[in-house]
N, C-alpha and C positions, 0 to 999 in steps of 0.2 A: 548384670542388672538390667532388666528390661522394664522400661516405664512406658505405659500407654498414656498418651496425652488425650484427654477427653474434653468435651465441651464444658463439663462441670469444672474441671481444673482451670480452664481458660477463664471462665466466669469468675471463679474465686480469685485468681491472680489479678484480673482487671478491677474487681471490686476492692481488693486490698490496695492496689496502686492508686485508685481514685480516692480511697479513704485517707491514705497517707498524704496525698496532694492537698486535700481539704484541711487536714490537721495542720500541716506545715503552713498553709495559707492563713489559717486562723491564728496560729501562734506568732508568726512573723508578719502580721498585717501591716504594721507601720513601715517596716523595711520594704515590703512589696509595694506599697503605695508610693513611697519615696522613689524607688527605682523606676516604677511605671511613669511617674510624673517627670522624672529626669529624662527618661527615654523619649517621651512625647515632646518635651521642650527641645531636646536635641534634634529630633526629627524635623520640627518646624523651622529650625534655623539652618538646616542643611541646604546647600545649593546643589540640586540635582539637575543635570542636563542630560538629554538623550542624544 
């Protein structure tokens, strides 16, 4: 089985991946926002030293 990977196939794959990301983001918006806010608040309370 010989498959040629063309620019058209890559564009379709990337478009599908982006569409699924947007769909999941819309469906799970409340969870996304909750996790984002928890991550930001945890980052602000971290003591990072160099």
